[in-house]
PQR file with spaces between the fields and no chain letter, atoms N, CA, C, O and H, PARSE charges and radii, in Angstrom:
ATOM       1  N    MET     1     115.824   99.413   73.545 -0.4000 1.5000
ATOM       2  CA   MET     1     115.186   98.983   74.864 -0.0000 2.0000
ATOM       3  C    MET     1     114.821  100.018   75.779  0.5500 1.7000
ATOM       4  O    MET     1     115.564  100.996   75.863 -0.5500 1.4000
ATOM       5  N    ALA     2     113.769   99.949   76.488 -0.4000 1.5000
ATOM       6  CA   ALA     2     112.668  100.812   77.201 -0.0000 2.0000
ATOM       7  C    ALA     2     114.021  101.564   78.375  0.5500 1.7000
ATOM       8  O    ALA     2     115.105  101.077   78.695 -0.5500 1.4000
ATOM       9  H    ALA     2     113.166   99.155   76.419  0.4000 1.0000
ATOM      10  N    PRO     3     113.343  102.978   78.807 -0.5600 1.5000
ATOM      11  CA   PRO     3     113.963  103.510   80.014  0.2800 2.0000
ATOM      12  C    PRO     3     113.479  102.958   81.091  0.5500 1.7000
ATOM      13  O    PRO     3     112.285  102.753   81.309 -0.5500 1.4000
ATOM      14  N    ILE     4     114.272  102.733   81.709 -0.4000 1.5000
ATOM      15  CA   ILE     4     114.445  102.124   83.620 -0.0000 2.0000
ATOM      16  C    ILE     4     114.053  103.167   84.617  0.5500 1.7000
ATOM      17  O    ILE     4     114.815  104.038   85.037 -0.5500 1.4000
ATOM      18  H    ILE     4     115.243  102.899   81.532  0.4000 1.0000
ATOM      19  N    PRO     5     112.348  102.953   85.089 -0.5600 1.5000
ATOM      20  CA   PRO     5     111.986  104.253   85.877  0.2800 2.0000
ATOM      21  C    PRO     5     113.132  104.143   87.243  0.5500 1.7000
ATOM      22  O    PRO     5     113.675  103.138   87.702 -0.5500 1.4000
ATOM      23  N    ASP     6     113.221  105.251   87.569 -0.4000 1.5000
ATOM      24  CA   ASP     6     114.158  105.569   89.194 -0.0000 2.0000
ATOM      25  C    ASP     6     112.806  105.294   90.312  0.5500 1.7000
ATOM      26  O    ASP     6     112.191  106.267   90.749 -0.5500 1.4000
ATOM      27  H    ASP     6     112.780  106.068   87.196  0.4000 1.0000
ATOM      28  N    THR     7     112.419  103.837   90.721 -0.4000 1.5000
ATOM      29  CA   THR     7     111.563  103.687   91.686 -0.0000 2.0000
ATOM      30  C    THR     7     112.210  104.378   92.860  0.5500 1.7000
ATOM      31  O    THR     7     111.554  105.204   93.495 -0.5500 1.4000
ATOM      32  H    THR     7     112.919  103.047   90.366  0.4000 1.0000
ATOM      33  N    THR     8     113.828  104.011   93.291 -0.4000 1.5000
ATOM      34  CA   THR     8     114.445  104.049   94.696 -0.0000 2.0000
ATOM      35  C    THR     8     113.715  105.727   94.832  0.5500 1.7000
ATOM      36  O    THR     8     112.783  105.866   95.625 -0.5500 1.4000
ATOM      37  H    THR     8     114.361  103.340   92.775  0.4000 1.0000
ATOM      38  N    SER     9     114.153  106.806   94.106 -0.4000 1.5000
ATOM      39  CA   SER     9     114.219  108.134   94.670 -0.0000 2.0000
ATOM      40  C    SER     9     112.467  108.152   94.896  0.5500 1.7000
ATOM      41  O    SER     9     112.100  108.763   95.900 -0.5500 1.4000
ATOM      42  H    SER     9     114.910  106.693   93.462  0.4000 1.0000
ATOM      43  N    PHE    10     111.420  107.550   94.067 -0.4000 1.5000
ATOM      44  CA   PHE    10     110.289  107.893   94.132 -0.0000 2.0000
ATOM      45  C    PHE    10     109.714  107.363   95.229  0.5500 1.7000
ATOM      46  O    PHE    10     108.656  107.793   95.687 -0.5500 1.4000
ATOM      47  H    PHE    10     111.718  107.054   93.251  0.4000 1.0000
ATOM      48  N    ILE    11     110.499  106.206   95.822 -0.4000 1.5000
ATOM      49  CA   ILE    11     109.993  105.600   97.353 -0.0000 2.0000
ATOM      50  C    ILE    11     110.763  106.678   97.993  0.5500 1.7000
ATOM      51  O    ILE    11     109.957  107.336   98.651 -0.5500 1.4000
ATOM      52  H    ILE    11     111.359  105.857   95.450  0.4000 1.0000
ATOM      53  N    GLN    12     111.736  107.079   98.086 -0.4000 1.5000
ATOM      54  CA   GLN    12     112.319  107.494   99.274 -0.0000 2.0000
ATOM      55  C    GLN    12     111.186  109.421   99.617  0.5500 1.7000
ATOM      56  O    GLN    12     110.814  110.041  100.613 -0.5500 1.4000
ATOM      57  H    GLN    12     112.391  106.545   97.552  0.4000 1.0000
ATOM      58  N    LYS    13     111.100  109.590   98.245 -0.4000 1.5000
ATOM      59  CA   LYS    13     110.099  110.955   98.345 -0.0000 2.0000
ATOM      60  C    LYS    13     109.014  110.525   98.638  0.5500 1.7000
ATOM      61  O    LYS    13     108.252  111.469   98.848 -0.5500 1.4000
ATOM      62  H    LYS    13     111.402  109.086   97.436  0.4000 1.0000
ATOM      63  N    MET    14     108.498  109.489   98.773 -0.4000 1.5000
ATOM      64  CA   MET    14     106.880  108.835   99.052 -0.0000 2.0000
ATOM      65  C    MET    14     107.296  109.210  100.763  0.5500 1.7000
ATOM      66  O    MET    14     106.944  110.200  101.405 -0.5500 1.4000
ATOM      67  H    MET    14     109.117  108.723   98.603  0.4000 1.0000
ATOM      68  N    GLU    15     108.129  108.088  101.199 -0.4000 1.5000
ATOM      69  CA   GLU    15     108.465  108.262  102.764 -0.0000 2.0000
ATOM      70  C    GLU    15     108.516  109.539  103.251  0.5500 1.7000
ATOM      71  O    GLU    15     107.826  109.968  104.175 -0.5500 1.4000
ATOM      72  H    GLU    15     108.414  107.284  100.678  0.4000 1.0000
ATOM      73  N    MET    16     109.457  110.236  102.532 -0.4000 1.5000
ATOM      74  CA   MET    16     109.538  111.568  103.347 -0.0000 2.0000
ATOM      75  C    MET    16     108.525  112.483  103.618  0.5500 1.7000
ATOM      76  O    MET    16     108.550  113.257  104.575 -0.5500 1.4000
ATOM      77  H    MET    16     110.018  109.887  101.781  0.4000 1.0000
ATOM      78  N    GLU    17     107.519  112.398  102.689 -0.4000 1.5000
ATOM      79  CA   GLU    17     106.240  113.120  102.605 -0.0000 2.0000
ATOM      80  C    GLU    17     105.280  112.327  103.255  0.5500 1.7000
ATOM      81  O    GLU    17     104.122  112.740  103.304 -0.5500 1.4000
ATOM      82  H    GLU    17     107.499  111.768  101.913  0.4000 1.0000
ATOM      83  N    ARG    18     105.597  111.201  103.786 -0.4000 1.5000
ATOM      84  CA   ARG    18     104.618  110.596  104.964 -0.0000 2.0000
ATOM      85  C    ARG    18     104.744  110.773  105.983  0.5500 1.7000
ATOM      86  O    ARG    18     103.895  110.994  106.846 -0.5500 1.4000
ATOM      87  H    ARG    18     106.538  110.865  103.747  0.4000 1.0000
ATOM      88  N    GLU    19     106.409  110.667  106.082 -0.4000 1.5000
ATOM      89  CA   GLU    19     106.707  111.382  107.759 -0.0000 2.0000
ATOM      90  C    GLU    19     106.345  112.714  108.051  0.5500 1.7000
ATOM      91  O    GLU    19     105.719  113.063  109.052 -0.5500 1.4000
ATOM      92  H    GLU    19     107.098  110.488  105.380  0.4000 1.0000
ATOM      93  N    ALA    20     106.840  113.599  106.964 -0.4000 1.5000
ATOM      94  CA   ALA    20     106.360  114.871  107.522 -0.0000 2.0000
ATOM      95  C    ALA    20     105.063  115.023  107.509  0.5500 1.7000
ATOM      96  O    ALA    20     104.694  115.964  108.212 -0.5500 1.4000
ATOM      97  H    ALA    20     107.349  113.316  106.151  0.4000 1.0000
ATOM      98  N    ARG    21     103.767  114.128  106.674 -0.4000 1.5000
ATOM      99  CA   ARG    21     102.568  113.781  107.157 -0.0000 2.0000
ATOM     100  C    ARG    21     102.002  113.798  108.485  0.5500 1.7000
ATOM     101  O    ARG    21     100.995  114.407  108.848 -0.5500 1.4000
ATOM     102  H    ARG    21     104.067  113.364  106.104  0.4000 1.0000
ATOM     103  N    GLU    22     102.902  112.924  109.293 -0.4000 1.5000
ATOM     104  CA   GLU    22     102.911  112.398  110.366 -0.0000 2.0000
ATOM     105  C    GLU    22     103.330  113.071  111.110  0.5500 1.7000
ATOM     106  O    GLU    22     102.628  112.876  112.103 -0.5500 1.4000
ATOM     107  H    GLU    22     103.719  112.429  108.998  0.4000 1.0000
ATOM     108  N    ARG    23     104.428  114.177  111.474 -0.4000 1.5000
ATOM     109  CA   ARG    23     104.750  115.224  112.075 -0.0000 2.0000
ATOM     110  C    ARG    23     104.068  116.594  112.151  0.5500 1.7000
ATOM     111  O    ARG    23     104.211  117.531  112.937 -0.5500 1.4000
ATOM     112  H    ARG    23     104.998  114.336  110.668  0.4000 1.0000
ATOM     113  N    GLY    24     103.084  116.365  110.816 -0.4000 1.5000
ATOM     114  CA   GLY    24     102.455  117.782  111.315 -0.0000 2.0000
ATOM     115  C    GLY    24     102.813  118.540  110.254  0.5500 1.7000
ATOM     116  O    GLY    24     102.213  119.611  110.159 -0.5500 1.4000
ATOM     117  H    GLY    24     102.968  115.604  110.178  0.4000 1.0000
ATOM     118  N    GLU    25     103.923  118.193  109.123 -0.4000 1.5000
ATOM     119  CA   GLU    25     104.450  119.400  109.107 -0.0000 2.0000
ATOM     120  C    GLU    25     103.531  119.875  107.321  0.5500 1.7000
ATOM     121  O    GLU    25     103.820  120.903  106.708 -0.5500 1.4000
ATOM     122  H    GLU    25     104.411  117.323  109.200  0.4000 1.0000
ATOM     123  N    ILE    26     102.767  119.138  106.967 -0.4000 1.5000
ATOM     124  CA   ILE    26     102.305  119.182  105.483 -0.0000 2.0000
ATOM     125  C    ILE    26     100.839  118.701  105.649  0.5500 1.7000
ATOM     126  O    ILE    26     100.458  117.540  105.795 -0.5500 1.4000
ATOM     127  H    ILE    26     102.532  118.304  107.465  0.4000 1.0000
ATOM     128  N    ARG    27      99.932  120.087  105.586 -0.4000 1.5000
ATOM     129  CA   ARG    27      98.599  120.352  105.701 -0.0000 2.0000
ATOM     130  C    ARG    27      97.901  120.289  104.524  0.5500 1.7000
ATOM     131  O    ARG    27      98.207  120.954  103.534 -0.5500 1.4000
ATOM     132  H    ARG    27     100.241  121.031  105.468  0.4000 1.0000
ATOM     133  N    ASP    28      96.977  119.524  104.578 -0.4000 1.5000
ATOM     134  CA   ASP    28      95.736  119.174  103.879 -0.0000 2.0000
ATOM     135  C    ASP    28      95.337  120.425  103.070  0.5500 1.7000
ATOM     136  O    ASP    28      94.645  121.118  103.816 -0.5500 1.4000
ATOM     137  H    ASP    28      96.729  118.984  105.382  0.4000 1.0000
ATOM     138  N    ASN    29      95.455  120.927  102.040 -0.4000 1.5000
ATOM     139  CA   ASN    29      94.763  122.080  101.441 -0.0000 2.0000
ATOM     140  C    ASN    29      93.869  122.095  100.661  0.5500 1.7000
ATOM     141  O    ASN    29      93.474  123.129  100.123 -0.5500 1.4000
ATOM     142  H    ASN    29      96.017  120.364  101.434  0.4000 1.0000
ATOM     143  N    ARG    30      93.290  120.719  100.417 -0.4000 1.5000
ATOM     144  CA   ARG    30      92.065  120.956   99.728 -0.0000 2.0000
ATOM     145  C    ARG    30      91.069  121.171  100.290  0.5500 1.7000
ATOM     146  O    ARG    30      91.018  120.805  101.465 -0.5500 1.4000
ATOM     147  H    ARG    30      93.611  119.879  100.854  0.4000 1.0000
ATOM     148  N    GLY    31      89.890  121.839   99.697 -0.4000 1.5000
ATOM     149  CA   GLY    31      88.723  122.460   99.948 -0.0000 2.0000
ATOM     150  C    GLY    31      87.583  121.315  100.619  0.5500 1.7000
ATOM     151  O    GLY    31      87.783  120.108  100.482 -0.5500 1.4000
ATOM     152  H    GLY    31      89.931  122.136   98.743  0.4000 1.0000
ATOM     153  N    PHE    32      86.483  121.801  101.289 -0.4000 1.5000
ATOM     154  CA   PHE    32      85.851  121.018  102.224 -0.0000 2.0000
ATOM     155  C    PHE    32      85.174  119.541  101.137  0.5500 1.7000
ATOM     156  O    PHE    32      85.464  118.354  101.283 -0.5500 1.4000
ATOM     157  H    PHE    32      86.320  122.782  101.401  0.4000 1.0000
ATOM     158  N    PHE    33      84.494  119.979  100.383 -0.4000 1.5000
ATOM     159  CA   PHE    33      83.955  119.023   98.857 -0.0000 2.0000
ATOM     160  C    PHE    33      85.148  118.066   98.680  0.5500 1.7000
ATOM     161  O    PHE    33      84.792  116.891   98.592 -0.5500 1.4000
ATOM     162  H    PHE    33      84.258  120.944  100.264  0.4000 1.0000
ATOM     163  N    ALA    34      86.241  118.238   98.619 -0.4000 1.5000
ATOM     164  CA   ALA    34      87.238  117.485   97.690 -0.0000 2.0000
ATOM     165  C    ALA    34      87.935  116.964   98.979  0.5500 1.7000
ATOM     166  O    ALA    34      88.748  116.134   98.573 -0.5500 1.4000
ATOM     167  H    ALA    34      86.530  119.192   98.690  0.4000 1.0000
ATOM     168  N    LYS    35      88.009  117.036  100.209 -0.4000 1.5000
ATOM     169  CA   LYS    35      88.097  116.021  101.410 -0.0000 2.0000
ATOM     170  C    LYS    35      86.801  115.296  102.052  0.5500 1.7000
ATOM     171  O    LYS    35      86.868  114.333  102.816 -0.5500 1.4000
ATOM     172  H    LYS    35      87.349  117.711  100.539  0.4000 1.0000
ATOM     173  N    TYR    36      85.674  115.888  101.637 -0.4000 1.5000
ATOM     174  CA   TYR    36      84.795  114.893  102.348 -0.0000 2.0000
ATOM     175  C    TYR    36      83.362  114.341  101.229  0.5500 1.7000
ATOM     176  O    TYR    36      82.227  114.086  101.632 -0.5500 1.4000
ATOM     177  H    TYR    36      85.620  116.670  101.016  0.4000 1.0000
ATOM     178  N    TRP    37      83.848  114.269   99.777 -0.4000 1.5000
ATOM     179  CA   TRP    37      83.095  114.023   99.219 -0.0000 2.0000
ATOM     180  C    TRP    37      82.100  112.805   99.235  0.5500 1.7000
ATOM     181  O    TRP    37      80.922  112.866   98.884 -0.5500 1.4000
ATOM     182  H    TRP    37      84.771  114.476   99.450  0.4000 1.0000
ATOM     183  N    MET    38      82.916  111.423   99.805 -0.4000 1.5000
ATOM     184  CA   MET    38      82.925  110.342  100.124 -0.0000 2.0000
ATOM     185  C    MET    38      82.035  110.190  100.840  0.5500 1.7000
ATOM     186  O    MET    38      81.459  109.142  100.550 -0.5500 1.4000
ATOM     187  H    MET    38      83.873  111.373  100.090  0.4000 1.0000
ATOM     188  N    TYR    39      81.520  110.768  101.780 -0.4000 1.5000
ATOM     189  CA   TYR    39      80.584  110.709  102.677 -0.0000 2.0000
ATOM     190  C    TYR    39      79.119  111.883  102.085  0.5500 1.7000
ATOM     191  O    TYR    39      77.950  111.552  102.286 -0.5500 1.4000
ATOM     192  H    TYR    39      81.987  111.620  102.016  0.4000 1.0000
ATOM     193  N    ILE    40      79.393  112.859  101.562 -0.4000 1.5000
ATOM     194  CA   ILE    40      78.515  113.940  101.011 -0.0000 2.0000
ATOM     195  C    ILE    40      77.579  113.189  100.168  0.5500 1.7000
ATOM     196  O    ILE    40      76.351  113.186  100.258 -0.5500 1.4000
ATOM     197  H    ILE    40      80.342  113.128  101.400  0.4000 1.0000
ATOM     198  N    VAL    41      78.589  112.321   99.033 -0.4000 1.5000
ATOM     199  CA   VAL    41      77.446  112.168   97.989 -0.0000 2.0000
ATOM     200  C    VAL    41      76.637  110.426   98.317  0.5500 1.7000
ATOM     201  O    VAL    41      75.785  109.964   97.558 -0.5500 1.4000
ATOM     202  H    VAL    41      79.586  112.323   98.960  0.4000 1.0000
ATOM     203  N    PRO    42      77.120  109.729   99.518 -0.5600 1.5000
ATOM     204  CA   PRO    42      75.829  108.753  100.101  0.2800 2.0000
ATOM     205  C    PRO    42      74.868  109.425  100.617  0.5500 1.7000
ATOM     206  O    PRO    42      73.802  109.077  100.107 -0.5500 1.4000
ATOM     207  N    VAL    43      74.720  110.404  101.561 -0.4000 1.5000
ATOM     208  CA   VAL    43      74.110  111.284  101.956 -0.0000 2.0000
ATOM     209  C    VAL    43      72.519  111.340  101.093  0.5500 1.7000
ATOM     210  O    VAL    43      71.396  110.859  101.247 -0.5500 1.4000
ATOM     211  H    VAL    43      75.585  110.687  101.975  0.4000 1.0000
ATOM     212  N    VAL    44      73.469  112.550   99.787 -0.4000 1.5000
ATOM     213  CA   VAL    44      72.875  113.125   99.232 -0.0000 2.0000
ATOM     214  C    VAL    44      71.708  112.282   98.276  0.5500 1.7000
ATOM     215  O    VAL    44      70.542  112.528   97.967 -0.5500 1.4000
ATOM     216  H    VAL    44      74.381  112.941   99.662  0.4000 1.0000
ATOM     217  N    LEU    45      72.603  111.225   97.998 -0.4000 1.5000
ATOM     218  CA   LEU    45      71.584  109.653   97.171 -0.0000 2.0000
ATOM     219  C    LEU    45      70.422  109.318   97.903  0.5500 1.7000
ATOM     220  O    LEU    45      69.283  109.174   97.458 -0.5500 1.4000
ATOM     221  H    LEU    45      73.550  111.025   98.249  0.4000 1.0000
ATOM     222  N    LEU    46      70.921  109.180   99.379 -0.4000 1.5000
ATOM     223  CA   LEU    46      69.863  108.645  100.029 -0.0000 2.0000
ATOM     224  C    LEU    46      68.497  109.492  100.647  0.5500 1.7000
ATOM     225  O    LEU    46      67.432  108.972  100.978 -0.5500 1.4000
ATOM     226  H    LEU    46      71.846  109.298   99.740  0.4000 1.0000
ATOM     227  N    LEU    47      68.807  110.775  100.695 -0.4000 1.5000
ATOM     228  CA   LEU    47      67.877  112.122  100.456 -0.0000 2.0000
ATOM     229  C    LEU    47      67.139  111.864   99.170  0.5500 1.7000
ATOM     230  O    LEU    47      65.908  111.868   99.205 -0.5500 1.4000
ATOM     231  H    LEU    47      69.673  111.197  100.427  0.4000 1.0000
ATOM     232  N    PHE    48      67.863  111.606   97.871 -0.4000 1.5000
ATOM     233  CA   PHE    48      66.796  111.663   96.719 -0.0000 2.0000
ATOM     234  C    PHE    48      66.124  110.607   96.939  0.5500 1.7000
ATOM     235  O    PHE    48      64.906  110.612   97.116 -0.5500 1.4000
ATOM     236  H    PHE    48      68.863  111.602   97.842  0.4000 1.0000
ATOM     237  N    ILE    49      66.766  109.707   96.949 -0.4000 1.5000
ATOM     238  CA   ILE    49      65.897  108.295   97.147 -0.0000 2.0000
ATOM     239  C    ILE    49      64.533  108.397   97.884  0.5500 1.7000
ATOM     240  O    ILE    49      63.394  108.255   97.440 -0.5500 1.4000
ATOM     241  H    ILE    49      67.756  109.703   96.806  0.4000 1.0000
ATOM     242  N    SER    50      65.039  108.727   99.320 -0.4000 1.5000
ATOM     243  CA   SER    50      63.874  108.760  100.293 -0.0000 2.0000
ATOM     244  C    SER    50      62.724  109.469   99.963  0.5500 1.7000
ATOM     245  O    SER    50      61.585  109.148  100.304 -0.5500 1.4000
ATOM     246  H    SER    50      65.965  108.842   99.680  0.4000 1.0000
ATOM     247  N    GLY    51      63.092  110.629   99.166 -0.4000 1.5000
ATOM     248  CA   GLY    51      62.463  111.634   98.702 -0.0000 2.0000
ATOM     249  C    GLY    51      61.564  111.300   97.237  0.5500 1.7000
ATOM     250  O    GLY    51      60.616  111.978   96.843 -0.5500 1.4000
ATOM     251  H    GLY    51      64.017  110.890   98.889  0.4000 1.0000
ATOM     252  N    ALA    52      62.043  110.258   96.654 -0.4000 1.5000
ATOM     253  CA   ALA    52      61.215  109.852   95.413 -0.0000 2.0000
ATOM     254  C    ALA    52      60.047  108.941   95.975  0.5500 1.7000
ATOM     255  O    ALA    52      58.915  108.994   95.496 -0.5500 1.4000
ATOM     256  H    ALA    52      62.813  109.706   96.974  0.4000 1.0000
ATOM     257  N    THR    53      60.428  108.017   97.129 -0.4000 1.5000
ATOM     258  CA   THR    53      59.857  107.334   97.799 -0.0000 2.0000
ATOM     259  C    THR    53      58.459  107.825   98.547  0.5500 1.7000
ATOM     260  O    THR    53      57.314  107.413   98.362 -0.5500 1.4000
ATOM     261  H    THR    53      61.348  107.974   97.518  0.4000 1.0000
ATOM     262  N    ASN    54      58.870  108.690   99.317 -0.4000 1.5000
ATOM     263  CA   ASN    54      57.608  109.372   99.906 -0.0000 2.0000
ATOM     264  C    ASN    54      56.721  110.226   98.787  0.5500 1.7000
ATOM     265  O    ASN    54      55.566  110.507   99.103 -0.5500 1.4000
ATOM     266  H    ASN    54      59.801  109.024   99.467  0.4000 1.0000
ATOM     267  N    GLN    55      57.207  110.632   97.534 -0.4000 1.5000
ATOM     268  CA   GLN    55      56.193  111.664   96.958 -0.0000 2.0000
ATOM     269  C    GLN    55      55.034  110.558   96.542  0.5500 1.7000
ATOM     270  O    GLN    55      53.842  110.829   96.689 -0.5500 1.4000
ATOM     271  H    GLN    55      58.146  110.403   97.277  0.4000 1.0000
ATOM     272  N    ASP    56      55.547  109.106   95.934 -0.4000 1.5000
ATOM     273  CA   ASP    56      55.084  108.413   95.234 -0.0000 2.0000
ATOM     274  C    ASP    56      54.091  107.855   96.235  0.5500 1.7000
ATOM     275  O    ASP    56      52.967  107.551   95.836 -0.5500 1.4000
ATOM     276  H    ASP    56      56.515  108.886   95.815  0.4000 1.0000
ATOM     277  N    ALA    57      54.515  107.658   97.850 -0.4000 1.5000
ATOM     278  CA   ALA    57      53.381  107.220   98.842 -0.0000 2.0000
ATOM     279  C    ALA    57      52.409  108.122   98.928  0.5500 1.7000
ATOM     280  O    ALA    57      51.286  107.618   98.919 -0.5500 1.4000
ATOM     281  H    ALA    57      55.428  107.905   98.175  0.4000 1.0000
ATOM     282  N    SER    58      52.456  109.472   99.023 -0.4000 1.5000
ATOM     283  CA   SER    58      51.555  110.282   99.372 -0.0000 2.0000
ATOM     284  C    SER    58      50.533  111.058   97.858  0.5500 1.7000
ATOM     285  O    SER    58      50.082  112.203   97.833 -0.5500 1.4000
ATOM     286  H    SER    58      53.368  109.881   99.030  0.4000 1.0000
ATOM     287  N    LYS    59      50.405  109.952   96.700 -0.4000 1.5000
ATOM     288  CA   LYS    59      49.673  110.111   95.539 -0.0000 2.0000
ATOM     289  C    LYS    59      48.241  109.397   95.904  0.5500 1.7000
ATOM     290  O    LYS    59      47.338  109.361   95.068 -0.5500 1.4000
ATOM     291  H    LYS    59      50.772  109.022   96.720  0.4000 1.0000
């Protein structure tokens, strides 16, 4: 038989962390790029795409 995971303690731990985060006790210590990569990557891709199309039009 396989071991049974202890889901109740995991759920309690996750709830405690969520509550602490809502109260502001836990700070997000990630770096700038780690926090905002999902906003930076599309902007960079759009800049590359627009730069490639502008170069083709100027030839």
